[in-house]
Short mmCIF file of the C-alpha atoms (twelve columns), coordinates in Angstrom:
data_MODEL
# 
_entry.id   MODEL 
# 
loop_
_atom_site.group_PDB 
_atom_site.id 
_atom_site.type_symbol 
_atom_site.label_atom_id 
_atom_site.label_alt_id 
_atom_site.label_comp_id 
_atom_site.label_asym_id 
_atom_site.label_seq_id 
_atom_site.Cartn_x 
_atom_site.Cartn_y 
_atom_site.Cartn_z 
_atom_site.pdbx_PDB_model_num 
ATOM 1   C CA . MET A 1   15.504  8.677   -1.818  1 
ATOM 2   C CA . ASN A 2   13.376  10.278  0.877   1 
ATOM 3   C CA . VAL A 3   9.762   9.344   0.135   1 
ATOM 4   C CA . GLU A 4   8.497   12.050  2.424   1 
ATOM 5   C CA . LEU A 5   9.946   14.721  0.157   1 
ATOM 6   C CA . LYS A 6   8.903   13.307  -3.216  1 
ATOM 7   C CA . SER A 7   5.433   13.987  -4.564  1 
ATOM 8   C CA . SER A 8   3.005   11.222  -5.522  1 
ATOM 9   C CA . SER A 9   -0.175  11.030  -7.547  1 
ATOM 10  C CA . ALA A 10  -2.122  10.489  -4.298  1 
ATOM 11  C CA . ASP A 11  -1.008  13.587  -2.393  1 
ATOM 12  C CA . GLU A 12  -4.071  15.714  -3.172  1 
ATOM 13  C CA . ARG A 13  -6.438  12.928  -2.092  1 
ATOM 14  C CA . LEU A 14  -4.534  12.450  1.182   1 
ATOM 15  C CA . THR A 15  -4.580  16.172  1.844   1 
ATOM 16  C CA . ALA A 16  -8.314  16.286  1.189   1 
ATOM 17  C CA . ALA A 17  -9.061  13.200  3.279   1 
ATOM 18  C CA . PHE A 18  -7.015  14.211  6.349   1 
ATOM 19  C CA . GLY A 19  -7.180  17.987  6.078   1 
ATOM 20  C CA . ALA A 20  -3.434  18.571  6.202   1 
ATOM 21  C CA . PRO A 21  -0.536  18.570  3.715   1 
ATOM 22  C CA . VAL A 22  1.447   15.312  3.393   1 
ATOM 23  C CA . THR A 23  4.489   16.822  5.110   1 
ATOM 24  C CA . VAL A 24  2.371   17.597  8.169   1 
ATOM 25  C CA . LEU A 25  0.787   14.156  8.095   1 
ATOM 26  C CA . TYR A 26  4.238   12.553  8.133   1 
ATOM 27  C CA . ALA A 27  5.235   14.715  11.110  1 
ATOM 28  C CA . THR A 28  2.151   13.720  13.100  1 
ATOM 29  C CA . ALA A 29  2.111   10.036  12.031  1 
ATOM 30  C CA . THR A 30  4.954   9.185   14.397  1 
ATOM 31  C CA . GLY A 31  3.356   10.761  17.470  1 
ATOM 32  C CA . PRO A 32  1.436   8.928   20.193  1 
ATOM 33  C CA . ASP A 33  -1.876  10.398  18.985  1 
ATOM 34  C CA . ALA A 34  -1.454  9.264   15.412  1 
ATOM 35  C CA . LEU A 35  -4.557  7.746   13.821  1 
ATOM 36  C CA . PRO A 36  -3.980  4.240   12.441  1 
ATOM 37  C CA . ALA A 37  -5.604  5.300   9.162   1 
ATOM 38  C CA . VAL A 38  -3.046  8.078   8.701   1 
ATOM 39  C CA . THR A 39  -0.199  5.707   9.432   1 
ATOM 40  C CA . ARG A 40  -1.452  3.117   6.983   1 
ATOM 41  C CA . ALA A 41  -2.200  5.707   4.310   1 
ATOM 42  C CA . LEU A 42  1.306   7.167   4.562   1 
ATOM 43  C CA . GLU A 43  2.797   3.684   4.424   1 
ATOM 44  C CA . LEU A 44  0.904   2.995   1.201   1 
ATOM 45  C CA . ARG A 45  1.844   6.432   -0.116  1 
ATOM 46  C CA . SER A 46  5.542   5.673   0.579   1 
ATOM 47  C CA . PHE A 47  5.293   2.432   -1.484  1 
ATOM 48  C CA . LEU A 48  3.412   4.327   -4.190  1 
ATOM 49  C CA . VAL A 49  6.241   6.964   -4.398  1 
ATOM 50  C CA . ILE A 50  8.772   4.164   -4.951  1 
ATOM 51  C CA . ALA A 51  6.625   2.433   -7.616  1 
ATOM 52  C CA . GLU A 52  6.073   5.725   -9.433  1 
ATOM 53  C CA . GLU A 53  9.772   6.405   -9.335  1 
ATOM 54  C CA . GLN A 54  10.423  2.959   -10.877 1 
ATOM 55  C CA . VAL A 55  7.929   3.687   -13.675 1 
ATOM 56  C CA . ALA A 56  9.736   6.989   -14.401 1 
ATOM 57  C CA . CYS A 57  13.172  5.303   -14.454 1 
ATOM 58  C CA . VAL A 58  12.048  2.670   -16.942 1 
ATOM 59  C CA . ARG A 59  10.311  5.291   -19.065 1 
ATOM 60  C CA . ASP A 60  13.500  7.351   -19.131 1 
ATOM 61  C CA . ARG A 61  15.616  4.328   -20.126 1 
ATOM 62  C CA . VAL A 62  13.255  3.545   -23.033 1 
ATOM 63  C CA . HIS A 63  13.274  7.146   -24.149 1 
ATOM 64  C CA . ALA A 64  17.092  7.215   -24.050 1 
ATOM 65  C CA . ALA A 65  17.285  4.023   -26.068 1 
ATOM 66  C CA . MET A 66  14.880  5.412   -28.659 1 
ATOM 67  C CA . ALA A 67  16.374  8.912   -28.807 1 
ATOM 68  C CA . PRO A 68  16.530  10.330  -32.382 1 
ATOM 69  C CA . GLY A 69  20.324  10.840  -32.257 1 
ATOM 70  C CA . ARG A 70  21.007  7.299   -30.991 1 
ATOM 71  C CA . ASP A 71  22.833  4.856   -33.258 1 
ATOM 72  C CA . LEU A 72  20.329  2.320   -34.539 1 
ATOM 73  C CA . ALA A 73  22.966  -0.421  -34.353 1 
ATOM 74  C CA . GLU A 74  22.853  -0.130  -30.533 1 
ATOM 75  C CA . LEU A 75  19.039  -0.772  -30.526 1 
ATOM 76  C CA . SER A 76  18.202  -4.165  -29.087 1 
ATOM 77  C CA . ALA A 77  14.777  -5.844  -29.226 1 
ATOM 78  C CA . ASP A 78  15.769  -8.059  -26.275 1 
ATOM 79  C CA . ASP A 79  16.660  -5.042  -24.182 1 
ATOM 80  C CA . LEU A 80  13.372  -3.377  -25.062 1 
ATOM 81  C CA . ARG A 81  11.366  -6.526  -24.223 1 
ATOM 82  C CA . LEU A 82  13.118  -6.632  -20.820 1 
ATOM 83  C CA . GLU A 83  12.263  -2.978  -20.262 1 
ATOM 84  C CA . ALA A 84  8.643   -3.668  -21.182 1 
ATOM 85  C CA . ARG A 85  8.543   -6.434  -18.526 1 
ATOM 86  C CA . TRP A 86  10.087  -4.066  -15.943 1 
ATOM 87  C CA . LEU A 87  7.597   -1.388  -16.924 1 
ATOM 88  C CA . GLU A 88  4.683   -3.799  -16.631 1 
ATOM 89  C CA . ALA A 89  5.793   -4.851  -13.136 1 
ATOM 90  C CA . ALA A 90  6.304   -1.278  -12.032 1 
ATOM 91  C CA . LEU A 91  2.839   -0.233  -13.384 1 
ATOM 92  C CA . ASP A 92  1.222   -3.256  -11.691 1 
ATOM 93  C CA . ALA A 93  2.812   -2.235  -8.368  1 
ATOM 94  C CA . ARG A 94  1.768   1.385   -8.823  1 
ATOM 95  C CA . ASP A 95  -1.810  0.400   -9.678  1 
ATOM 96  C CA . GLY A 96  -1.973  -1.983  -6.710  1 
ATOM 97  C CA . TYR A 97  -0.829  0.720   -4.260  1 
ATOM 98  C CA . ARG A 98  -3.251  3.237   -5.726  1 
ATOM 99  C CA . ALA A 99  -6.106  0.742   -5.402  1 
ATOM 100 C CA . ALA A 100 -5.181  -0.103  -1.805  1 
ATOM 101 C CA . LEU A 101 -4.956  3.572   -0.883  1 
ATOM 102 C CA . ASP A 102 -8.280  4.317   -2.602  1 
ATOM 103 C CA . GLU A 103 -9.891  1.468   -0.670  1 
ATOM 104 C CA . LEU A 104 -8.515  2.715   2.636   1 
ATOM 105 C CA . LEU A 105 -9.695  6.254   1.987   1 
ATOM 106 C CA . HIS A 106 -13.081 5.041   0.769   1 
ATOM 107 C CA . THR A 107 -13.691 2.899   3.899   1 
ATOM 108 C CA . MET A 108 -12.686 5.571   6.364   1 
ATOM 109 C CA . PRO A 109 -15.559 7.268   8.197   1 
ATOM 110 C CA . ALA A 110 -16.303 10.903  7.246   1 
ATOM 111 C CA . PRO A 111 -14.202 13.450  9.194   1 
ATOM 112 C CA . ASP A 112 -17.223 14.535  11.245  1 
ATOM 113 C CA . GLN A 113 -17.979 10.910  12.220  1 
ATOM 114 C CA . ARG A 114 -14.473 9.923   13.336  1 
ATOM 115 C CA . PRO A 115 -14.206 9.219   17.070  1 
ATOM 116 C CA . VAL A 116 -12.171 11.617  19.086  1 
ATOM 117 C CA . ALA A 117 -10.404 9.743   21.835  1 
ATOM 118 C CA . SER A 118 -8.246  11.274  24.509  1 
ATOM 119 C CA . ALA A 119 -4.534  10.587  24.501  1 
ATOM 120 C CA . SER A 120 -4.807  8.388   27.569  1 
ATOM 121 C CA . ALA A 121 -7.596  6.317   25.997  1 
ATOM 122 C CA . ARG A 122 -5.472  5.678   22.932  1 
ATOM 123 C CA . ARG A 123 -2.511  4.531   24.974  1 
ATOM 124 C CA . THR A 124 -4.450  2.065   27.170  1 
ATOM 125 C CA . PRO A 125 -5.407  -1.039  25.280  1 
ATOM 126 C CA . PRO A 126 -8.979  -2.232  25.881  1 
ATOM 127 C CA . ALA A 127 -9.487  -5.230  28.084  1 
ATOM 128 C CA . VAL A 128 -10.612 -8.268  26.160  1 
ATOM 129 C CA . THR A 129 -12.650 -10.986 27.782  1 
ATOM 130 C CA . ALA A 130 -14.053 -14.146 26.278  1 
ATOM 131 C CA . HIS A 131 -16.687 -16.518 27.561  1 
ATOM 132 C CA . LEU A 132 -16.684 -20.170 26.701  1 
ATOM 133 C CA . PRO A 133 -20.040 -21.598 25.623  1 
ATOM 134 C CA . SER A 134 -21.775 -23.787 28.130  1 
ATOM 135 C CA . ARG A 135 -21.738 -26.711 25.707  1 
ATOM 136 C CA . VAL A 136 -18.438 -27.400 23.917  1 
ATOM 137 C CA . ALA A 137 -18.661 -29.098 20.557  1 
ATOM 138 C CA . ALA A 138 -17.189 -32.508 20.190  1 
ATOM 139 C CA . PRO A 139 -13.574 -32.561 18.976  1 
ATOM 140 C CA . ALA A 140 -13.027 -33.008 15.268  1 
ATOM 141 C CA . PRO A 141 -11.989 -36.441 14.064  1 
ATOM 142 C CA . GLN A 142 -8.310  -36.957 13.796  1 
ATOM 143 C CA . ARG A 143 -8.367  -37.016 9.994   1 
ATOM 144 C CA . ALA A 144 -10.764 -34.058 9.617   1 
ATOM 145 C CA . GLY A 145 -9.804  -31.929 6.723   1 
ATOM 146 C CA . ALA A 146 -7.357  -34.484 5.325   1 
ATOM 147 C CA . GLY A 147 -7.484  -34.864 1.555   1 
ATOM 148 C CA . ARG A 148 -9.023  -37.966 0.034   1 
ATOM 149 C CA . HIS A 149 -6.708  -40.618 -1.162  1 
ATOM 150 C CA . ARG A 150 -7.308  -41.966 -4.613  1 
ATOM 151 C CA . ARG A 151 -7.468  -45.681 -4.948  1 
ATOM 152 C CA . PRO A 152 -5.674  -47.250 -7.924  1 
# 
């Protein structure tokens, strides 16, 4: 299954958030000028597509088992309980990916407030310097953080 070609319940939100269709976003996400937010959003979308596909598969199996023309002697409560657990897991995954994607889109700056960096600035990592304080704290005792032992 190619997740880039399948639709998801988040496609409209992604298109609105980034101003381009999902197919275009996937094409630009691999380039050197790709925004980290786009890459993360598409990764979450890919996981969401798989989870939604799992939900649909379980739903289809349950519908097939419960079809009106199906022999009732073939119906198994154990099988249906197993399908219910599969469905619950798939729905939990779907809901988790939706929530993570919503949080990512919610925390992104507005399109007019996003920084526009040149391609060379994005490729060059910033220099990181650290300064040690003039007074260094005393080292922690050897047993610091160790759990207390209960006495009998």
